[in-house]
All heavy atoms as TSV, in Angstrom:
chain	resi	resn	atom	element	x	y	z
A	1	MET	N	N	-7.109	-10.014	-17.026
A	1	MET	CA	C	-8.395	-9.440	-17.315
A	1	MET	C	C	-9.074	-9.041	-16.000
A	1	MET	O	O	-9.210	-9.858	-15.090
A	1	MET	CB	C	-9.250	-10.451	-18.065
A	1	MET	CG	C	-10.696	-10.053	-18.173
A	1	MET	SD	S	-11.680	-11.133	-19.203
A	1	MET	CE	C	-12.129	-12.389	-18.055
A	2	VAL	N	N	-9.473	-7.791	-15.875
A	2	VAL	CA	C	-10.158	-7.312	-14.683
A	2	VAL	C	C	-11.625	-7.706	-14.779
A	2	VAL	O	O	-12.282	-7.516	-15.804
A	2	VAL	CB	C	-10.031	-5.782	-14.536
A	2	VAL	CG1	C	-10.826	-5.294	-13.340
A	2	VAL	CG2	C	-8.576	-5.376	-14.391
A	3	LYS	N	N	-12.109	-8.242	-13.682
A	3	LYS	CA	C	-13.516	-8.666	-13.624
A	3	LYS	C	C	-14.164	-8.012	-12.395
A	3	LYS	O	O	-13.483	-7.764	-11.412
A	3	LYS	CB	C	-13.569	-10.184	-13.516
A	3	LYS	CG	C	-14.913	-10.772	-13.746
A	3	LYS	CD	C	-14.818	-12.285	-13.911
A	3	LYS	CE	C	-16.188	-12.847	-14.228
A	3	LYS	NZ	N	-16.172	-14.289	-14.358
A	4	GLN	N	N	-15.443	-7.762	-12.472
A	4	GLN	CA	C	-16.175	-7.206	-11.339
A	4	GLN	C	C	-17.295	-8.178	-10.956
A	4	GLN	O	O	-18.020	-8.660	-11.824
A	4	GLN	CB	C	-16.795	-5.864	-11.681
A	4	GLN	CG	C	-17.604	-5.288	-10.557
A	4	GLN	CD	C	-18.249	-3.957	-10.931
A	4	GLN	OE1	O	-18.010	-3.407	-11.996
A	4	GLN	NE2	N	-19.066	-3.445	-10.041
A	5	GLU	N	N	-17.380	-8.465	-9.672
A	5	GLU	CA	C	-18.447	-9.335	-9.169
A	5	GLU	C	C	-19.053	-8.697	-7.930
A	5	GLU	O	O	-18.352	-8.063	-7.146
A	5	GLU	CB	C	-17.882	-10.711	-8.756
A	5	GLU	CG	C	-17.365	-11.557	-9.880
A	5	GLU	CD	C	-18.438	-12.181	-10.744
A	5	GLU	OE1	O	-19.624	-12.223	-10.331
A	5	GLU	OE2	O	-18.083	-12.611	-11.840
A	6	LYS	N	N	-20.353	-8.907	-7.774
A	6	LYS	CA	C	-21.037	-8.494	-6.537
A	6	LYS	C	C	-21.525	-9.805	-5.906
A	6	LYS	O	O	-22.268	-10.557	-6.541
A	6	LYS	CB	C	-22.185	-7.570	-6.830
A	6	LYS	CG	C	-22.848	-7.047	-5.584
A	6	LYS	CD	C	-23.872	-5.980	-5.920
A	6	LYS	CE	C	-24.469	-5.406	-4.638
A	6	LYS	NZ	N	-25.411	-4.316	-4.952
A	7	VAL	N	N	-21.044	-10.074	-4.701
A	7	VAL	CA	C	-21.410	-11.320	-4.022
A	7	VAL	C	C	-22.119	-10.981	-2.710
A	7	VAL	O	O	-21.842	-9.970	-2.065
A	7	VAL	CB	C	-20.183	-12.212	-3.751
A	7	VAL	CG1	C	-19.540	-12.650	-5.030
A	7	VAL	CG2	C	-19.161	-11.538	-2.858
A	8	GLY	N	N	-23.047	-11.845	-2.337
A	8	GLY	CA	C	-23.728	-11.682	-1.064
A	8	GLY	C	C	-22.837	-12.114	0.077
A	8	GLY	O	O	-22.195	-13.175	-0.007
A	9	VAL	N	N	-22.770	-11.329	1.135
A	9	VAL	CA	C	-21.985	-11.649	2.322
A	9	VAL	C	C	-22.940	-11.604	3.497
A	9	VAL	O	O	-23.452	-10.537	3.847
A	9	VAL	CB	C	-20.821	-10.655	2.521
A	9	VAL	CG1	C	-20.019	-11.021	3.759
A	9	VAL	CG2	C	-19.932	-10.600	1.293
A	10	TYR	N	N	-23.187	-12.758	4.122
A	10	TYR	CA	C	-24.195	-12.849	5.166
A	10	TYR	C	C	-23.566	-13.176	6.516
A	10	TYR	O	O	-22.560	-13.850	6.604
A	10	TYR	CB	C	-25.235	-13.919	4.785
A	10	TYR	CG	C	-25.819	-13.629	3.425
A	10	TYR	CD1	C	-25.449	-14.360	2.321
A	10	TYR	CD2	C	-26.692	-12.563	3.259
A	10	TYR	CE1	C	-25.949	-14.070	1.075
A	10	TYR	CE2	C	-27.221	-12.262	2.017
A	10	TYR	CZ	C	-26.836	-13.023	0.915
A	10	TYR	OH	O	-27.341	-12.716	-0.316
A	11	GLY	N	N	-24.156	-12.630	7.562
A	11	GLY	CA	C	-23.690	-12.855	8.919
A	11	GLY	C	C	-23.002	-11.639	9.506
A	11	GLY	O	O	-22.594	-11.666	10.674
A	12	MET	N	N	-22.861	-10.587	8.736
A	12	MET	CA	C	-22.279	-9.340	9.268
A	12	MET	C	C	-23.328	-8.624	10.092
A	12	MET	O	O	-24.470	-8.520	9.690
A	12	MET	CB	C	-21.809	-8.438	8.122
A	12	MET	CG	C	-20.750	-9.025	7.246
A	12	MET	SD	S	-20.162	-7.855	5.976
A	12	MET	CE	C	-21.633	-7.593	4.983
A	13	GLN	N	N	-22.877	-8.092	11.262
A	13	GLN	CA	C	-23.827	-7.415	12.142
A	13	GLN	C	C	-23.388	-6.022	12.528
A	13	GLN	O	O	-24.181	-5.278	13.124
A	13	GLN	CB	C	-24.039	-8.252	13.399
A	13	GLN	CG	C	-24.633	-9.603	13.096
A	13	GLN	CD	C	-24.817	-10.454	14.337
A	13	GLN	OE1	O	-24.469	-10.050	15.440
A	13	GLN	NE2	N	-25.389	-11.636	14.151
A	14	CYS	N	N	-22.154	-5.646	12.209
A	14	CYS	CA	C	-21.661	-4.349	12.666
A	14	CYS	C	C	-20.513	-3.890	11.762
A	14	CYS	O	O	-20.076	-4.608	10.861
A	14	CYS	CB	C	-21.170	-4.415	14.101
A	14	CYS	SG	S	-19.798	-5.534	14.334
A	15	ASP	N	N	-20.016	-2.686	12.035
A	15	ASP	CA	C	-18.904	-2.144	11.252
A	15	ASP	C	C	-17.635	-2.970	11.386
A	15	ASP	O	O	-16.837	-3.055	10.451
A	15	ASP	CB	C	-18.625	-0.695	11.655
A	15	ASP	CG	C	-19.725	0.249	11.191
A	15	ASP	OD1	O	-20.457	-0.095	10.244
A	15	ASP	OD2	O	-19.851	1.338	11.786
A	16	ALA	N	N	-17.424	-3.597	12.540
A	16	ALA	CA	C	-16.250	-4.454	12.723
A	16	ALA	C	C	-16.326	-5.684	11.802
A	16	ALA	O	O	-15.303	-6.127	11.267
A	16	ALA	CB	C	-16.120	-4.895	14.170
A	17	CYS	N	N	-17.531	-6.186	11.585
A	17	CYS	CA	C	-17.715	-7.314	10.656
A	17	CYS	C	C	-17.383	-6.881	9.233
A	17	CYS	O	O	-16.727	-7.612	8.501
A	17	CYS	CB	C	-19.155	-7.817	10.713
A	17	CYS	SG	S	-19.637	-8.586	12.256
A	18	VAL	N	N	-17.860	-5.700	8.860
A	18	VAL	CA	C	-17.563	-5.163	7.525
A	18	VAL	C	C	-16.048	-5.049	7.336
A	18	VAL	O	O	-15.493	-5.452	6.320
A	18	VAL	CB	C	-18.254	-3.805	7.317
A	18	VAL	CG1	C	-17.774	-3.138	6.045
A	18	VAL	CG2	C	-19.753	-3.976	7.290
A	19	ALA	N	N	-15.375	-4.510	8.353
A	19	ALA	CA	C	-13.919	-4.336	8.288
A	19	ALA	C	C	-13.228	-5.686	8.160
A	19	ALA	O	O	-12.254	-5.819	7.392
A	19	ALA	CB	C	-13.428	-3.574	9.504
A	20	ALA	N	N	-13.685	-6.692	8.886
A	20	ALA	CA	C	-13.085	-8.023	8.817
A	20	ALA	C	C	-13.235	-8.631	7.434
A	20	ALA	O	O	-12.273	-9.202	6.865
A	20	ALA	CB	C	-13.687	-8.940	9.862
A	21	ALA	N	N	-14.422	-8.531	6.869
A	21	ALA	CA	C	-14.655	-9.041	5.514
A	21	ALA	C	C	-13.822	-8.283	4.490
A	21	ALA	O	O	-13.225	-8.875	3.586
A	21	ALA	CB	C	-16.155	-8.973	5.177
A	22	GLN	N	N	-13.779	-6.983	4.640
A	22	GLN	CA	C	-13.006	-6.142	3.709
A	22	GLN	C	C	-11.517	-6.525	3.758
A	22	GLN	O	O	-10.875	-6.675	2.735
A	22	GLN	CB	C	-13.220	-4.674	4.070
A	22	GLN	CG	C	-12.472	-3.721	3.180
A	22	GLN	CD	C	-13.370	-2.870	2.308
A	22	GLN	OE1	O	-14.585	-2.889	2.410
A	22	GLN	NE2	N	-12.768	-2.127	1.458
A	23	ARG	N	N	-10.973	-6.655	4.974
A	23	ARG	CA	C	-9.544	-7.015	5.132
A	23	ARG	C	C	-9.252	-8.370	4.505
A	23	ARG	O	O	-8.238	-8.544	3.846
A	23	ARG	CB	C	-9.168	-7.033	6.612
A	23	ARG	CG	C	-8.717	-5.722	7.153
A	23	ARG	CD	C	-8.063	-5.870	8.516
A	23	ARG	NE	N	-8.813	-6.700	9.465
A	23	ARG	CZ	C	-9.802	-6.257	10.252
A	23	ARG	NH1	N	-10.169	-5.000	10.195
A	23	ARG	NH2	N	-10.415	-7.061	11.065
A	24	ALA	N	N	-10.142	-9.318	4.725
A	24	ALA	CA	C	-9.952	-10.672	4.183
A	24	ALA	C	C	-9.859	-10.627	2.662
A	24	ALA	O	O	-9.038	-11.325	2.056
A	24	ALA	CB	C	-11.077	-11.596	4.638
A	25	LEU	N	N	-10.697	-9.799	2.044
A	25	LEU	CA	C	-10.698	-9.704	0.588
A	25	LEU	C	C	-9.500	-8.908	0.072
A	25	LEU	O	O	-8.883	-9.262	-0.930
A	25	LEU	CB	C	-12.017	-9.093	0.110
A	25	LEU	CG	C	-13.233	-9.986	0.307
A	25	LEU	CD1	C	-14.516	-9.223	0.084
A	25	LEU	CD2	C	-13.152	-11.214	-0.586
A	26	GLU	N	N	-9.147	-7.841	0.773
A	26	GLU	CA	C	-8.021	-7.012	0.344
A	26	GLU	C	C	-6.706	-7.755	0.415
A	26	GLU	O	O	-5.763	-7.424	-0.336
A	26	GLU	CB	C	-7.948	-5.738	1.182
A	26	GLU	CG	C	-9.054	-4.763	0.888
A	26	GLU	CD	C	-9.099	-3.584	1.830
A	26	GLU	OE1	O	-8.540	-3.641	2.935
A	26	GLU	OE2	O	-9.724	-2.568	1.428
A	27	ARG	N	N	-6.604	-8.748	1.258
A	27	ARG	CA	C	-5.375	-9.526	1.393
A	27	ARG	C	C	-5.142	-10.486	0.235
A	27	ARG	O	O	-4.021	-10.984	0.061
A	27	ARG	CB	C	-5.415	-10.350	2.678
A	27	ARG	CG	C	-5.248	-9.515	3.919
A	27	ARG	CD	C	-5.225	-10.376	5.161
A	27	ARG	NE	N	-5.125	-9.538	6.343
A	27	ARG	CZ	C	-5.793	-9.772	7.462
A	27	ARG	NH1	N	-6.589	-10.819	7.553
A	27	ARG	NH2	N	-5.633	-8.974	8.490
A	28	LEU	N	N	-6.172	-10.762	-0.537
A	28	LEU	CA	C	-6.041	-11.697	-1.646
A	28	LEU	C	C	-5.221	-11.089	-2.778
A	28	LEU	O	O	-5.501	-9.968	-3.206
A	28	LEU	CB	C	-7.418	-12.102	-2.192
A	28	LEU	CG	C	-8.293	-12.934	-1.255
A	28	LEU	CD1	C	-9.675	-13.083	-1.883
A	28	LEU	CD2	C	-7.660	-14.279	-1.006
A	29	VAL	N	N	-4.255	-11.828	-3.264
A	29	VAL	CA	C	-3.479	-11.390	-4.417
A	29	VAL	C	C	-4.414	-11.421	-5.632
A	29	VAL	O	O	-5.108	-12.413	-5.876
A	29	VAL	CB	C	-2.278	-12.340	-4.649
A	29	VAL	CG1	C	-1.565	-11.985	-5.940
A	29	VAL	CG2	C	-1.326	-12.290	-3.466
A	30	GLY	N	N	-4.472	-10.313	-6.335
A	30	GLY	CA	C	-5.331	-10.223	-7.506
A	30	GLY	C	C	-6.527	-9.330	-7.304
A	30	GLY	O	O	-7.220	-8.992	-8.267
A	31	VAL	N	N	-6.811	-8.932	-6.053
A	31	VAL	CA	C	-7.931	-8.015	-5.791
A	31	VAL	C	C	-7.439	-6.579	-6.011
A	31	VAL	O	O	-6.453	-6.152	-5.430
A	31	VAL	CB	C	-8.466	-8.165	-4.349
A	31	VAL	CG1	C	-9.423	-7.064	-4.008
A	31	VAL	CG2	C	-9.141	-9.521	-4.203
A	32	ASP	N	N	-8.109	-5.878	-6.893
A	32	ASP	CA	C	-7.761	-4.484	-7.202
A	32	ASP	C	C	-8.522	-3.497	-6.282
A	32	ASP	O	O	-7.972	-2.499	-5.865
A	32	ASP	CB	C	-8.060	-4.139	-8.657
A	32	ASP	CG	C	-7.167	-4.929	-9.615
A	32	ASP	OD1	O	-6.033	-5.288	-9.228
A	32	ASP	OD2	O	-7.624	-5.173	-10.753
A	33	ALA	N	N	-9.797	-3.807	-6.038
A	33	ALA	CA	C	-10.621	-2.922	-5.209
A	33	ALA	C	C	-11.771	-3.751	-4.641
A	33	ALA	O	O	-12.251	-4.698	-5.276
A	33	ALA	CB	C	-11.166	-1.763	-6.035
A	34	VAL	N	N	-12.209	-3.361	-3.454
A	34	VAL	CA	C	-13.340	-4.054	-2.824
A	34	VAL	C	C	-14.099	-3.067	-1.940
A	34	VAL	O	O	-13.507	-2.195	-1.318
A	34	VAL	CB	C	-12.881	-5.273	-2.006
A	34	VAL	CG1	C	-11.967	-4.878	-0.881
A	34	VAL	CG2	C	-14.050	-6.061	-1.479
A	35	LYS	N	N	-15.423	-3.196	-1.948
A	35	LYS	CA	C	-16.271	-2.375	-1.071
A	35	LYS	C	C	-17.337	-3.311	-0.488
A	35	LYS	O	O	-18.130	-3.898	-1.203
A	35	LYS	CB	C	-16.962	-1.255	-1.851
A	35	LYS	CG	C	-17.831	-0.392	-0.948
A	35	LYS	CD	C	-18.443	0.754	-1.691
A	35	LYS	CE	C	-19.226	1.696	-0.816
A	35	LYS	NZ	N	-20.168	1.117	0.108
A	36	VAL	N	N	-17.277	-3.457	0.811
A	36	VAL	CA	C	-18.242	-4.287	1.526
A	36	VAL	C	C	-19.323	-3.393	2.095
A	36	VAL	O	O	-19.033	-2.368	2.695
A	36	VAL	CB	C	-17.544	-5.100	2.652
A	36	VAL	CG1	C	-18.551	-5.954	3.408
A	36	VAL	CG2	C	-16.437	-5.967	2.066
A	37	ASP	N	N	-20.583	-3.793	1.914
A	37	ASP	CA	C	-21.718	-2.972	2.327
A	37	ASP	C	C	-22.577	-3.768	3.326
A	37	ASP	O	O	-23.140	-4.812	2.980
A	37	ASP	CB	C	-22.538	-2.604	1.094
A	37	ASP	CG	C	-23.663	-1.626	1.382
A	37	ASP	OD1	O	-24.258	-1.687	2.482
A	37	ASP	OD2	O	-23.949	-0.800	0.510
A	38	LEU	N	N	-22.662	-3.285	4.550
A	38	LEU	CA	C	-23.432	-3.937	5.582
A	38	LEU	C	C	-24.921	-3.936	5.283
A	38	LEU	O	O	-25.590	-4.971	5.366
A	38	LEU	CB	C	-23.167	-3.268	6.941
A	38	LEU	CG	C	-23.934	-3.803	8.151
A	38	LEU	CD1	C	-23.591	-5.260	8.397
A	38	LEU	CD2	C	-23.632	-2.968	9.390
A	39	ALA	N	N	-25.463	-2.793	4.898
A	39	ALA	CA	C	-26.901	-2.669	4.650
A	39	ALA	C	C	-27.353	-3.543	3.498
A	39	ALA	O	O	-28.443	-4.119	3.546
A	39	ALA	CB	C	-27.249	-1.211	4.386
A	40	ASP	N	N	-26.513	-3.672	2.475
A	40	ASP	CA	C	-26.842	-4.440	1.275
A	40	ASP	C	C	-26.413	-5.900	1.414
A	40	ASP	O	O	-26.730	-6.724	0.567
A	40	ASP	CB	C	-26.149	-3.787	0.068
A	40	ASP	CG	C	-26.667	-4.283	-1.257
A	40	ASP	OD1	O	-27.836	-4.679	-1.333
A	40	ASP	OD2	O	-25.886	-4.268	-2.213
A	41	GLU	N	N	-25.658	-6.210	2.488
A	41	GLU	CA	C	-25.107	-7.543	2.686
A	41	GLU	C	C	-24.371	-8.041	1.441
A	41	GLU	O	O	-24.640	-9.129	0.927
A	41	GLU	CB	C	-26.178	-8.548	3.098
A	41	GLU	CG	C	-26.797	-8.256	4.439
A	41	GLU	CD	C	-27.765	-9.333	4.869
A	41	GLU	OE1	O	-28.717	-9.658	4.100
A	41	GLU	OE2	O	-27.572	-9.858	5.968
A	42	SER	N	N	-23.440	-7.206	0.967
A	42	SER	CA	C	-22.748	-7.577	-0.259
A	42	SER	C	C	-21.317	-7.044	-0.266
A	42	SER	O	O	-20.930	-6.213	0.548
A	42	SER	CB	C	-23.487	-7.004	-1.473
A	42	SER	OG	O	-23.374	-5.594	-1.492
A	43	ALA	N	N	-20.568	-7.576	-1.216
A	43	ALA	CA	C	-19.223	-7.073	-1.484
A	43	ALA	C	C	-19.096	-6.896	-2.991
A	43	ALA	O	O	-19.420	-7.796	-3.771
A	43	ALA	CB	C	-18.159	-8.062	-0.988
A	44	ASP	N	N	-18.667	-5.723	-3.373
A	44	ASP	CA	C	-18.404	-5.407	-4.782
A	44	ASP	C	C	-16.903	-5.532	-4.968
A	44	ASP	O	O	-16.143	-4.784	-4.352
A	44	ASP	CB	C	-18.899	-4.009	-5.096
A	44	ASP	CG	C	-18.830	-3.688	-6.579
A	44	ASP	OD1	O	-18.816	-4.624	-7.399
A	44	ASP	OD2	O	-18.767	-2.498	-6.919
A	45	ILE	N	N	-16.474	-6.469	-5.803
A	45	ILE	CA	C	-15.064	-6.813	-5.901
A	45	ILE	C	C	-14.577	-6.666	-7.348
A	45	ILE	O	O	-15.188	-7.206	-8.271
A	45	ILE	CB	C	-14.837	-8.273	-5.455
A	45	ILE	CG1	C	-15.448	-8.503	-4.072
A	45	ILE	CG2	C	-13.354	-8.621	-5.454
A	45	ILE	CD1	C	-15.763	-9.939	-3.795
A	46	HIS	N	N	-13.485	-5.948	-7.509
A	46	HIS	CA	C	-12.789	-5.825	-8.796
A	46	HIS	C	C	-11.516	-6.621	-8.651
A	46	HIS	O	O	-10.705	-6.342	-7.758
A	46	HIS	CB	C	-12.451	-4.369	-9.103
A	46	HIS	CG	C	-13.673	-3.502	-9.254
A	46	HIS	ND1	N	-14.067	-3.029	-10.478
A	46	HIS	CD2	C	-14.572	-3.050	-8.366
A	46	HIS	CE1	C	-15.166	-2.307	-10.322
A	46	HIS	NE2	N	-15.497	-2.315	-9.044
A	47	TYR	N	N	-11.313	-7.627	-9.516
A	47	TYR	CA	C	-10.152	-8.506	-9.351
A	47	TYR	C	C	-9.622	-8.983	-10.698
A	47	TYR	O	O	-10.306	-8.901	-11.718
A	47	TYR	CB	C	-10.529	-9.691	-8.460
A	47	TYR	CG	C	-11.548	-10.646	-9.048
A	47	TYR	CD1	C	-11.157	-11.819	-9.676
A	47	TYR	CD2	C	-12.903	-10.343	-8.983
A	47	TYR	CE1	C	-12.098	-12.688	-10.200
A	47	TYR	CE2	C	-13.850	-11.201	-9.513
A	47	TYR	CZ	C	-13.435	-12.379	-10.125
A	47	TYR	OH	O	-14.366	-13.228	-10.658
A	48	GLN	N	N	-8.410	-9.482	-10.654
A	48	GLN	CA	C	-7.759	-10.019	-11.830
A	48	GLN	C	C	-8.201	-11.482	-12.003
A	48	GLN	O	O	-7.779	-12.368	-11.251
A	48	GLN	CB	C	-6.223	-9.956	-11.691
A	48	GLN	CG	C	-5.687	-8.557	-11.494
A	48	GLN	CD	C	-5.879	-7.712	-12.737
A	48	GLN	OE1	O	-5.759	-8.181	-13.858
A	48	GLN	NE2	N	-6.168	-6.448	-12.537
A	49	ALA	N	N	-9.044	-11.751	-12.984
A	49	ALA	CA	C	-9.612	-13.086	-13.179
A	49	ALA	C	C	-8.567	-14.107	-13.592
A	49	ALA	O	O	-8.789	-15.309	-13.402
A	49	ALA	CB	C	-10.727	-13.014	-14.202
A	50	ASP	N	N	-7.445	-13.670	-14.111
A	50	ASP	CA	C	-6.408	-14.616	-14.478
A	50	ASP	C	C	-5.517	-14.993	-13.287
A	50	ASP	O	O	-4.665	-15.865	-13.388
A	50	ASP	CB	C	-5.544	-14.086	-15.639
A	50	ASP	CG	C	-4.974	-12.692	-15.355
A	50	ASP	OD1	O	-5.523	-11.982	-14.507
A	50	ASP	OD2	O	-3.984	-12.337	-16.017
A	51	VAL	N	N	-5.734	-14.333	-12.153
A	51	VAL	CA	C	-4.956	-14.593	-10.939
A	51	VAL	C	C	-5.808	-15.198	-9.830
A	51	VAL	O	O	-5.326	-16.004	-9.050
A	51	VAL	CB	C	-4.329	-13.263	-10.423
A	51	VAL	CG1	C	-3.594	-13.450	-9.089
A	51	VAL	CG2	C	-3.411	-12.644	-11.463
A	52	LEU	N	N	-7.073	-14.849	-9.802
A	52	LEU	CA	C	-7.963	-15.184	-8.692
A	52	LEU	C	C	-9.286	-15.713	-9.213
A	52	LEU	O	O	-9.794	-15.220	-10.216
A	52	LEU	CB	C	-8.177	-13.914	-7.872
A	52	LEU	CG	C	-8.865	-13.970	-6.538
A	52	LEU	CD1	C	-8.078	-14.818	-5.557
A	52	LEU	CD2	C	-9.016	-12.558	-5.975
A	53	THR	N	N	-9.840	-16.690	-8.519
A	53	THR	CA	C	-11.149	-17.248	-8.902
A	53	THR	C	C	-12.233	-16.812	-7.918
A	53	THR	O	O	-11.931	-16.447	-6.770
A	53	THR	CB	C	-11.120	-18.773	-8.960
A	53	THR	OG1	O	-10.942	-19.279	-7.625
A	53	THR	CG2	C	-10.036	-19.288	-9.879
A	54	LEU	N	N	-13.451	-16.913	-8.353
A	54	LEU	CA	C	-14.584	-16.613	-7.474
A	54	LEU	C	C	-14.617	-17.574	-6.290
A	54	LEU	O	O	-14.990	-17.214	-5.184
A	54	LEU	CB	C	-15.880	-16.650	-8.267
A	54	LEU	CG	C	-17.103	-15.996	-7.651
A	54	LEU	CD1	C	-16.839	-14.578	-7.213
A	54	LEU	CD2	C	-18.265	-16.031	-8.625
A	55	ALA	N	N	-14.206	-18.806	-6.504
A	55	ALA	CA	C	-14.168	-19.795	-5.414
A	55	ALA	C	C	-13.155	-19.365	-4.348
A	55	ALA	O	O	-13.407	-19.536	-3.141
A	55	ALA	CB	C	-13.812	-21.157	-5.968
A	56	GLN	N	N	-12.033	-18.815	-4.748
A	56	GLN	CA	C	-11.035	-18.319	-3.788
A	56	GLN	C	C	-11.564	-17.131	-3.016
A	56	GLN	O	O	-11.307	-16.988	-1.816
A	56	GLN	CB	C	-9.734	-17.961	-4.503
A	56	GLN	CG	C	-8.992	-19.166	-5.048
A	56	GLN	CD	C	-7.858	-18.764	-5.956
A	56	GLN	OE1	O	-8.059	-18.008	-6.909
A	56	GLN	NE2	N	-6.660	-19.278	-5.682
A	57	ILE	N	N	-12.302	-16.287	-3.687
A	57	ILE	CA	C	-12.925	-15.139	-3.035
A	57	ILE	C	C	-13.927	-15.622	-1.990
A	57	ILE	O	O	-13.935	-15.158	-0.855
A	57	ILE	CB	C	-13.585	-14.215	-4.069
A	57	ILE	CG1	C	-12.502	-13.520	-4.911
A	57	ILE	CG2	C	-14.514	-13.204	-3.405
A	57	ILE	CD1	C	-13.012	-12.778	-6.110
A	58	ALA	N	N	-14.759	-16.578	-2.371
A	58	ALA	CA	C	-15.754	-17.137	-1.435
A	58	ALA	C	C	-15.072	-17.763	-0.235
A	58	ALA	O	O	-15.512	-17.597	0.916
A	58	ALA	CB	C	-16.620	-18.148	-2.154
A	59	LYS	N	N	-13.992	-18.465	-0.463
A	59	LYS	CA	C	-13.242	-19.117	0.628
A	59	LYS	C	C	-12.703	-18.081	1.596
A	59	LYS	O	O	-12.719	-18.306	2.808
A	59	LYS	CB	C	-12.115	-19.980	0.043
A	59	LYS	CG	C	-11.407	-20.804	1.070
A	59	LYS	CD	C	-10.393	-21.743	0.440
A	59	LYS	CE	C	-9.683	-22.551	1.503
A	59	LYS	NZ	N	-8.729	-23.474	0.906
A	60	ALA	N	N	-12.223	-16.953	1.110
A	60	ALA	CA	C	-11.699	-15.903	1.967
A	60	ALA	C	C	-12.812	-15.306	2.831
A	60	ALA	O	O	-12.613	-15.039	4.016
A	60	ALA	CB	C	-11.039	-14.797	1.128
A	61	ILE	N	N	-13.978	-15.106	2.238
A	61	ILE	CA	C	-15.118	-14.564	3.003
A	61	ILE	C	C	-15.529	-15.555	4.085
A	61	ILE	O	O	-15.768	-15.177	5.236
A	61	ILE	CB	C	-16.293	-14.236	2.052
A	61	ILE	CG1	C	-15.910	-13.094	1.107
A	61	ILE	CG2	C	-17.560	-13.914	2.843
A	61	ILE	CD1	C	-16.878	-12.864	-0.023
A	62	GLU	N	N	-15.609	-16.817	3.711
A	62	GLU	CA	C	-15.972	-17.843	4.684
A	62	GLU	C	C	-14.924	-17.964	5.784
A	62	GLU	O	O	-15.240	-18.186	6.948
A	62	GLU	CB	C	-16.210	-19.179	3.986
A	62	GLU	CG	C	-17.462	-19.154	3.145
A	62	GLU	CD	C	-17.588	-20.337	2.194
A	62	GLU	OE1	O	-16.593	-21.086	2.012
A	62	GLU	OE2	O	-18.674	-20.494	1.617
A	63	GLY	N	N	-13.659	-17.803	5.407
A	63	GLY	CA	C	-12.570	-17.844	6.385
A	63	GLY	C	C	-12.641	-16.717	7.385
A	63	GLY	O	O	-12.142	-16.845	8.511
A	64	ALA	N	N	-13.282	-15.617	7.009
A	64	ALA	CA	C	-13.454	-14.491	7.916
A	64	ALA	C	C	-14.679	-14.680	8.814
A	64	ALA	O	O	-14.963	-13.847	9.669
A	64	ALA	CB	C	-13.578	-13.189	7.117
A	65	GLY	N	N	-15.424	-15.785	8.603
A	65	GLY	CA	C	-16.534	-16.108	9.478
A	65	GLY	C	C	-17.902	-15.775	8.940
A	65	GLY	O	O	-18.888	-15.768	9.685
A	66	PHE	N	N	-18.006	-15.529	7.631
A	66	PHE	CA	C	-19.287	-15.128	7.046
A	66	PHE	C	C	-19.714	-16.126	5.967
A	66	PHE	O	O	-18.906	-16.865	5.446
A	66	PHE	CB	C	-19.194	-13.730	6.447
A	66	PHE	CG	C	-18.645	-12.744	7.433
A	66	PHE	CD1	C	-17.359	-12.269	7.330
A	66	PHE	CD2	C	-19.417	-12.314	8.501
A	66	PHE	CE1	C	-16.841	-11.379	8.248
A	66	PHE	CE2	C	-18.915	-11.432	9.432
A	66	PHE	CZ	C	-17.632	-10.968	9.303
A	67	SER	N	N	-20.998	-16.120	5.668
A	67	SER	CA	C	-21.529	-16.939	4.573
A	67	SER	C	C	-21.490	-16.112	3.297
A	67	SER	O	O	-21.551	-14.883	3.336
A	67	SER	CB	C	-22.981	-17.341	4.864
A	67	SER	OG	O	-23.044	-18.096	6.047
A	68	VAL	N	N	-21.412	-16.794	2.167
A	68	VAL	CA	C	-21.301	-16.093	0.904
A	68	VAL	C	C	-22.269	-16.692	-0.114
A	68	VAL	O	O	-22.536	-17.891	-0.095
A	68	VAL	CB	C	-19.836	-16.150	0.379
A	68	VAL	CG1	C	-19.417	-17.563	0.080
A	68	VAL	CG2	C	-19.662	-15.286	-0.849
A	69	ASP	N	N	-22.793	-15.820	-0.949
A	69	ASP	CA	C	-23.638	-16.226	-2.080
A	69	ASP	C	C	-23.102	-15.536	-3.329
A	69	ASP	O	O	-23.354	-14.351	-3.540
A	69	ASP	CB	C	-25.079	-15.827	-1.861
A	69	ASP	CG	C	-26.009	-16.234	-3.000
A	69	ASP	OD1	O	-25.528	-16.892	-3.944
A	69	ASP	OD2	O	-27.192	-15.894	-2.937
A	70	PRO	N	N	-22.300	-16.266	-4.143
A	70	PRO	CA	C	-21.699	-15.630	-5.298
A	70	PRO	C	C	-22.692	-15.269	-6.412
A	70	PRO	O	O	-22.334	-14.603	-7.351
A	70	PRO	CB	C	-20.684	-16.663	-5.786
A	70	PRO	CG	C	-21.071	-17.942	-5.176
A	70	PRO	CD	C	-21.907	-17.623	-3.959
A	71	SER	N	N	-23.934	-15.700	-6.274
A	71	SER	CA	C	-24.891	-15.438	-7.356
A	71	SER	C	C	-25.748	-14.202	-7.119
A	71	SER	O	O	-26.707	-13.992	-7.832
A	71	SER	CB	C	-25.807	-16.662	-7.538
A	71	SER	OG	O	-26.591	-16.846	-6.369
A	72	GLN	N	N	-25.391	-13.392	-6.128
A	72	GLN	CA	C	-26.240	-12.223	-5.860
A	72	GLN	C	C	-26.284	-11.255	-6.987
A	72	GLN	O	O	-25.463	-10.966	-7.705
A	72	GLN	CB	C	-25.800	-11.486	-4.601
A	72	GLN	CG	C	-26.699	-10.342	-4.314
A	72	GLN	CD	C	-26.290	-9.551	-3.072
A	72	GLN	OE1	O	-25.223	-9.685	-2.552
A	72	GLN	NE2	N	-27.174	-8.706	-2.619
């Protein structure tokens, strides 16, 4: 089942930060599409909910060095 979530991604300051967050999410098995937005401090993620959890997504964002708020 494809699911879409918009999560807050905090601590990004430049385009390189956006690219790092985007790469971290794109590497996850089960992610179909992702768009990270610096101005909005968010990531719009389309993923396979039967393969990937929101907690795993949050862990990937945190692993890239950013804070996450899945309730945005």
